[in-house]
C-alpha positions, 0 to 999 in steps of 0.5 A, a space after each residue: 180608417 172607415 169601410 164603405 160598402 156601396 150597394 149599387 156601385 155600378 150606377 150613377 149614384 154610386 159610382 160618383 160616391 165610390 170616385 170621392 171615397 176612393 179618393 180620400 186616404 180614411 175609406 176602404 170601400 166595397 162596391 157590390 152589383 150584379 156587374 160591378 165593372 172594375 174600379 182600380 180602388 173599389 173591391 168589387 163584389 159581384 152578387 144579386 142582392 135579391 137573393 139572401 143566401 147569396 148576399 150572406 155568403 158574399 159579405 161574410 168576409 167584409 166587416 162594413 162601418 158605412 152601408 151606402 144604399 143607392 139602388 132600385 129595381 124598377 117593376 111593374 107595379 108599386 106593390 112589386 116596387 115594395 116586395 122586391 126593393 124592401 128585400 134587397 135592403 133587408 137582405 143586404 142589412 141582415 148579412 151585414 148585421 152578422 159583424 157587429 161592424 156597421 156604424 150608419 147606414 145611408 139610404 138615397 130615395 128621392 122626391 117621390 117620398 113627397 109626390 107618390 109613385 109616377 102612376 100616383 101623382 100622375 092621377 092625382 085629384 090633389 097635389 102636395 104643396 112646394 117646395 117640399 120640406 122634409 117635415 111632410 109626412 109620407 102620403 096615404 098611397 103604396 111607396 117603395 121609398 117608404 118600405 126601404 126606409 122602414 128596413 133601414 129604421 127596423 135594422 138600426 134600432 135592432 143592431 144599434 147604428 144611425 141612418 140617414 136619408 137621402 131625396 135627391 131631385 132628378 139626378 145628373 151625372 155619368 153612368 151607363 146602362 142607368 135606369 134613370 138618366 136624363 142627362 145621357 137621355 137628352 144628349 142622345 136625343 139632341 144628337 139624333 135631332 142635329 143628325 135628322 135637322 130636326 129641332 128639340 121638341 120639349 116632350 113634358 108638361 106646361 107647368 115644367 117648361 114655365 115653372 121653377 124646379 131644381 135638379 142634383 148633381 150626382 157628384 153634389 149628392 156623393 159629398 151629401 152621402 158622406 156628410 150625413 154618413 159622418 156627421 153628427 148632426 146628420 145622424 137618424 135625419 132625412 134630408 132633401 138633396 138639390 144643387 142649390 139654384 133653380 131655372 125653368 125648363 123654358 130656359 135650359 131646354 134653350 141652354 141644352 139645344 145650344 150646346 149641341 148646336 140644334 133649334 128649338 121648337 115651339 111649345 104649344 102648350 104640351 110636349 110630345 113625349 119622347 118615348 114617341 119621338 124616339 119610338 124608332 130612333 134605335 137604327 138612326 142612333 146606330 147609323 150614328 155610332 157606326 158614323 162617329 165610331 162611337 162606344 155604344 150603337 144601342 141607344 137604349 142602354 145610353 137613354 131612358 126616355 120614360 124617366 125622362 118624360 116622368 120627370 118632365 110630364 110632372 103636372 105641378 112645378 116642382 122645387 125642393 127646400 134646402 134649407 135643413 141641410 144648410 142649417 146642419 152645416 151641408 153648404 155645396 152648390 153646384 151651378 145646375 147649367 154645369 151639371 149639363 154642359 159638365 156631363 156632355 163633355 165626359 160623354 164626349 170624352 168617353 165616345 159616348 155622343 159625337 
């Protein structure tokens, strides 16, 4: 038996990982979050991991063999991101150290490892080469991903376990209240456009509209985390993880609009950010929720316009190389159009969109 401790179990990554591991009889699963929610096969641990003493108390009876770090908290500056998010990793790993049971720690970061923080690449004078490959070193900028990695590396060296780092692109999957949720954000936006009789206007850059890109299905990422935690070939390695196909947003935008029965506005070379398009849309969403008896009337619980704008506003084509994982034995594939369509179907089933 393996004992998993999923840090961030209520999030998109943690929730999908919990679904995967609890379907496997070889795993006992504990889930940490401030508000863990209910998962019948997960033992919930409600704790704020910014509080070292509280984490120590919460984990004192748990002996995890595998720890999955799948959460972060957005702060107003990158310096604060570093301080808060590195401390959260450190608090969990220090508390788990006492049991001397840990065999592996898996950390989820992302492509900002190559791009730098949002404010850094948005104003960059020189941009990194794509496709991104794991051999590309750290940038000479502040980056909380690097600080999180350093906490994992130090704890692994101290306690003698292996580690893996997993770098997804934009994650598409089911979660409610997630701070980085392009899939549900676009579902909310398309629903509002349909209700108002307006076309969907792409919010991003010409580079994103015309260039190649990829995404990461949360279910594929969950499988990658399980593989990284249990495969000898993945020990003490960092890996990119995306679906395995490529697309252009000029094509995918049409597919998403078609699903919702909405027209697409012509792209004029630069988009209007969703934060501006949805700035006054909260009352519209509330009326939609009332009209269709939806489960969540607060648009801001479902949509994170700032994050979708940041992803779609990148000034370069963003595409990810998966060769390292493939060579090491991870061969999962997911069609990206299906990632969106299956998510939209799930949101409808959950009565989160009409």
